[in-house]
C-alpha positions as CSV (number, residue, x, y, z in Angstrom):
1,X,124.5,157.6,128.0
2,X,121.3,159.4,127.4
3,X,121.5,163.0,126.3
4,X,120.4,165.7,128.8
5,X,118.7,168.2,126.5
6,X,116.9,170.1,129.3
7,X,117.3,170.4,133.0
8,X,114.7,172.4,134.8
9,X,114.8,176.0,133.4
10,X,118.5,176.1,132.8
11,X,119.8,177.2,129.4
12,X,120.7,174.2,127.1
13,X,122.9,174.0,124.0
14,X,120.3,171.7,122.6
15,X,117.8,174.5,122.6
16,X,120.1,176.4,120.2
17,X,120.7,173.5,117.8
18,X,119.2,170.2,118.7
19,X,120.2,168.5,115.5
20,X,123.8,169.6,115.6
21,X,124.5,168.9,119.3
22,X,122.8,165.5,119.4
23,X,125.0,164.1,116.7
24,X,128.1,165.9,118.0
25,X,127.6,164.4,121.4
26,X,127.6,160.8,120.1
27,X,130.6,161.4,117.9
28,X,132.5,163.1,120.8
29,X,131.7,160.4,123.2
30,X,132.9,157.7,120.9
31,X,136.2,159.5,120.3
32,X,136.8,160.0,124.0
33,X,136.0,156.4,124.9
34,X,138.4,155.2,122.2
35,X,141.1,157.5,123.6
36,X,140.6,156.4,127.2
37,X,140.5,152.7,126.3
38,X,143.8,153.2,124.4
39,X,145.3,154.8,127.5
40,X,144.0,151.9,129.7
41,X,145.4,149.2,127.4
42,X,148.8,151.0,127.4
43,X,148.7,151.2,131.2
44,X,147.9,147.5,131.5
45,X,150.8,146.7,129.2
46,X,153.3,148.6,131.2
47,X,152.0,147.2,134.5
48,X,153.7,148.6,137.7
49,X,156.2,151.2,137.1
50,X,158.4,153.6,139.1
51,X,160.1,155.5,136.4
52,X,157.6,157.9,134.8
53,X,159.7,158.9,131.8
54,X,159.7,155.3,130.7
55,X,156.0,155.1,130.0
56,X,156.1,158.6,128.6
57,X,158.4,157.2,126.0
58,X,155.8,154.5,125.4
59,X,153.1,157.1,124.9
60,X,155.0,158.8,122.2
61,X,155.1,155.5,120.3
62,X,151.3,155.3,120.4
63,X,148.8,157.1,118.1
64,X,148.4,160.6,119.3
65,X,145.5,161.0,121.8
66,X,144.1,163.9,123.6
67,X,145.1,164.8,127.2
68,X,142.5,163.2,129.4
69,X,140.6,165.9,131.2
70,X,137.3,164.7,130.0
71,X,135.7,167.1,127.6
72,X,137.3,170.1,129.3
73,X,139.8,172.6,128.1
74,X,141.8,175.0,130.2
75,X,140.8,178.6,129.9
76,X,142.9,180.6,127.6
77,X,145.8,182.0,129.5
78,X,149.4,183.1,128.9
79,X,151.4,180.1,129.8
80,X,154.9,178.9,128.7
81,X,155.2,175.8,126.6
82,X,157.5,174.3,129.2
83,X,154.8,174.7,131.9
84,X,152.2,173.2,129.7
85,X,154.3,170.2,128.9
86,X,155.0,169.7,132.6
87,X,151.3,169.8,133.4
88,X,150.5,167.3,130.6
89,X,153.1,164.9,131.8
90,X,151.9,165.1,135.4
91,X,148.3,164.5,134.2
92,X,149.3,161.5,132.2
93,X,151.2,160.1,135.0
94,X,148.3,160.4,137.4
95,X,145.9,159.0,134.9
96,X,148.1,155.9,134.2
97,X,148.4,155.2,137.9
98,X,144.6,155.1,138.1
99,X,144.0,153.1,135.0
100,X,146.4,150.3,135.7
101,X,144.3,149.3,138.7
102,X,141.0,149.2,136.9
103,X,139.1,146.3,135.3
104,X,137.3,147.1,132.0
105,X,134.0,147.3,134.0
106,X,135.6,149.8,136.3
107,X,136.9,151.7,133.3
108,X,133.4,152.1,131.9
109,X,132.0,153.4,135.1
110,X,135.0,155.8,135.4
111,X,134.3,157.1,131.9
112,X,130.6,157.6,132.7
113,X,131.4,159.5,135.9
114,X,133.9,161.7,134.1
115,X,131.4,162.4,131.3
116,X,128.6,163.5,133.7
117,X,130.1,167.0,134.4
118,X,130.4,167.5,130.6
119,X,126.7,166.7,130.2
120,X,125.8,169.1,132.9
121,X,127.8,171.8,131.2
122,X,126.0,171.4,127.9
123,X,122.6,171.4,129.7
124,X,123.3,174.5,131.7
125,X,125.3,176.8,129.4
126,X,125.9,177.9,125.8
127,X,128.8,179.8,124.3
128,X,127.3,183.1,125.4
129,X,124.9,182.3,128.3
130,X,125.0,180.4,131.6
131,X,122.5,179.4,134.2
132,X,123.0,179.3,138.0
133,X,122.9,175.6,138.7
134,X,121.8,174.1,142.0
135,X,124.7,172.3,143.7
136,X,122.6,169.2,144.2
137,X,123.0,168.3,140.5
138,X,126.7,167.9,140.8
139,X,126.1,164.4,142.3
140,X,122.4,163.8,141.8
141,X,121.6,160.1,142.0
142,X,118.3,160.2,140.0
143,X,119.8,162.4,137.2
144,X,122.9,160.2,137.0
145,X,120.7,157.1,136.8
146,X,118.8,158.3,133.8
147,X,121.9,159.6,132.0
148,X,124.2,156.6,132.7
149,X,121.8,153.7,132.3
150,X,120.0,154.5,129.0
151,X,121.3,154.5,125.4
152,X,122.8,157.5,123.6
153,X,119.7,157.8,121.4
154,X,117.5,158.7,124.4
155,X,116.8,162.4,125.0
156,X,116.2,163.3,128.7
157,X,114.3,166.3,129.9
158,X,114.7,166.2,133.7
159,X,111.8,168.1,135.3
160,X,111.6,170.8,132.7
161,X,109.7,174.0,133.4
162,X,107.0,174.6,130.7
163,X,105.9,178.1,129.7
164,X,102.1,177.7,129.5
165,X,100.2,180.9,128.8
166,X,103.0,182.9,130.5
167,X,102.8,180.6,133.6
168,X,105.7,178.4,134.8
169,X,104.6,174.8,135.2
170,X,107.0,172.1,136.4
171,X,106.7,168.8,134.5
172,X,107.6,165.3,135.2
173,X,110.7,163.5,133.8
174,X,110.4,163.1,130.0
175,X,112.3,160.5,128.1
176,X,112.2,160.8,124.3
177,X,113.4,157.8,122.4
178,X,113.3,156.9,118.7
179,X,109.9,155.4,118.9
180,X,108.0,157.5,121.4
181,X,107.9,159.7,124.5
182,X,107.7,158.3,128.0
183,X,106.6,160.6,130.9
184,X,107.9,159.2,134.2
185,X,107.0,159.9,137.8
186,X,109.9,158.4,139.8
187,X,109.2,157.2,143.4
188,X,112.2,156.0,145.3
189,X,111.5,155.4,148.9
190,X,113.6,153.3,151.4
191,X,113.2,149.6,151.0
192,X,110.4,148.1,153.1
193,X,108.0,151.0,152.3
194,X,104.9,149.8,150.4
195,X,102.9,152.2,148.2
196,X,99.1,151.7,148.2
197,X,97.7,153.1,145.0
198,X,94.2,154.1,144.2
199,X,91.9,156.3,142.1
200,X,91.7,159.0,144.8
201,X,93.8,162.2,144.9
202,X,96.0,160.8,147.5
203,X,97.9,157.5,147.8
204,X,99.3,155.9,151.0
205,X,102.7,154.8,152.1
206,X,102.9,152.0,154.6
207,X,106.0,151.1,156.6
208,X,106.7,150.0,160.2
209,X,103.0,150.1,161.1
210,X,102.8,153.7,160.0
211,X,100.7,155.1,157.3
212,X,101.4,158.3,155.4
213,X,99.8,160.1,152.5
214,X,101.3,161.1,149.2
215,X,99.8,162.9,146.2
216,X,98.7,160.6,143.4
217,X,101.4,160.9,140.8
218,X,98.9,160.2,138.0
219,X,97.6,163.8,138.4
220,X,101.0,165.3,137.5
221,X,101.5,162.7,134.7
222,X,98.2,163.6,133.1
223,X,99.0,167.3,133.2
224,X,102.4,166.8,131.7
225,X,100.9,164.6,129.0
226,X,98.3,167.2,128.1
227,X,100.8,169.9,127.7
228,X,103.1,167.8,125.5
229,X,100.2,166.7,123.4
230,X,99.4,170.4,122.8
231,X,103.0,171.2,121.8
232,X,103.2,168.4,119.3
233,X,99.7,169.1,117.9
234,X,100.7,172.7,117.3
235,X,103.6,171.5,115.0
236,X,101.4,168.8,113.4
237,X,103.6,166.0,115.0
238,X,102.2,162.6,115.7
239,X,104.4,160.7,118.2
240,X,103.3,158.1,120.7
241,X,103.2,159.2,124.4
242,X,102.9,156.9,127.4
243,X,102.9,157.5,131.1
244,X,104.8,155.5,133.7
245,X,104.9,155.5,137.5
246,X,108.3,154.0,138.4
247,X,109.6,152.7,141.7
248,X,112.9,150.7,141.6
249,X,112.9,150.0,145.4
250,X,109.3,149.6,146.5
251,X,106.2,147.5,145.9
252,X,103.2,149.3,144.5
253,X,99.8,147.6,145.3
254,X,96.9,148.8,143.2
255,X,93.5,147.2,142.8
256,X,93.0,149.0,139.5
257,X,95.7,150.5,137.3
258,X,95.4,154.3,136.7
259,X,93.9,155.2,133.3
260,X,96.4,154.5,130.5
261,X,99.3,154.6,132.9
262,X,101.9,151.9,133.4
263,X,102.9,151.0,137.0
264,X,106.4,149.6,137.4
265,X,107.5,148.6,140.9
266,X,110.6,146.7,142.1
267,X,109.1,143.4,140.9
268,X,108.5,144.5,137.3
269,X,111.4,147.0,137.1
270,X,114.0,144.6,135.7
271,X,111.8,143.8,132.7
272,X,110.9,147.4,132.1
273,X,114.6,148.5,132.2
274,X,115.8,145.6,130.0
275,X,113.3,146.5,127.4
276,X,114.6,150.1,127.2
277,X,118.2,149.1,127.1
278,X,117.4,146.7,124.2
279,X,116.1,149.6,122.1
280,X,119.1,150.3,119.8
281,X,117.4,152.2,117.0
282,X,119.3,155.2,115.7
283,X,117.9,158.7,116.4
284,X,115.0,159.4,114.1
285,X,113.9,162.6,112.4
286,X,110.4,162.4,114.0
287,X,112.1,162.1,117.4
288,X,114.2,165.2,116.8
289,X,111.1,167.2,115.6
290,X,109.2,166.1,118.7
291,X,112.0,167.0,121.1
292,X,112.5,170.4,119.4
293,X,108.8,171.2,119.6
294,X,108.8,170.6,123.3
295,X,112.0,172.6,123.9
296,X,110.4,175.6,122.2
297,X,107.9,175.7,125.1
298,X,110.4,175.4,127.9
299,X,111.3,178.3,130.2
300,X,115.0,179.4,130.3
301,X,116.7,181.4,133.0
302,X,120.2,182.4,132.1
303,X,122.6,185.4,132.1
304,X,125.4,186.5,129.7
305,X,128.6,184.7,130.5
306,X,131.1,187.0,132.3
307,X,133.9,185.9,129.8
308,X,131.7,186.3,126.7
309,X,132.4,190.1,126.3
310,X,136.1,189.4,126.6
311,X,135.8,186.7,123.9
312,X,133.8,189.1,121.7
313,X,136.5,191.7,122.0
314,X,139.2,189.3,120.7
315,X,138.4,189.6,117.0
316,X,141.0,187.0,116.1
317,X,139.2,184.2,118.0
318,X,136.8,182.2,115.9
319,X,133.7,180.4,117.0
320,X,135.4,177.1,116.2
321,X,138.2,177.9,118.6
322,X,135.8,178.8,121.3
323,X,133.9,175.5,120.9
324,X,137.2,173.6,121.1
325,X,137.9,175.2,124.4
326,X,134.4,174.3,125.7
């Protein structure tokens, strides 16, 4: 899964320490997948069961794994050890009932879906601050697409808000991979709609003998590119940038391609997507520097977390303990 380093103007942990959290994310994801896969194999071995204590005994024989509540920890609360054990047993029983019915393909999708809220949390909060997140992002198809279908070494900035000379400017989707930056304008219209591209300020959408206008996405792409070029230049960073107009569901008809812009419609999408999935290069230092340079110019809207003052008051609580709970 790609790493969501910035979502609109929400506060992101990657802003605080991109180098640390990018590596921690990959490590944590691998550990959680290994744990879930172990649980799945054990559930398959046990098959159907009616007596929950039996498979609890089997769990005790296996290497110790974390309770599966993906990347979440319960808030600190006074709770008896007996109650905690009962909750853990119930959670494991419920998980096993789900896992035994899954194929490995189903398991992978289940894992990705359970990981999504964790990614949102890191992209909208830090240990001390939190942003007010729009409810649409809880199940946002476009955001989930970019996060779930691209490799871990891709950094995603989903419609970030740039601070340009004290003015807020909404940017396009920015994908930062180990070999370059791709700025994407995504157009997903119902199937059967055809997009007529041109050099003018407006393009046209044709469907069912109707013709509608839309703003030429090249305009926004050029603006986003210009801003990013300035950010990189300020830090003396040279990193390739390319622009893409992407439609996974529609045909785009263009007599002439926009200047230095790649048009990808539903006919060329499979090749475009396969090329990006094949990129398995590890995260590179120049990639981290470029992403960090852009993050420094993003707006952030957040408030102090209500529970942070309580945490600060508890002198015996360490930062490491807080992070474990996160």
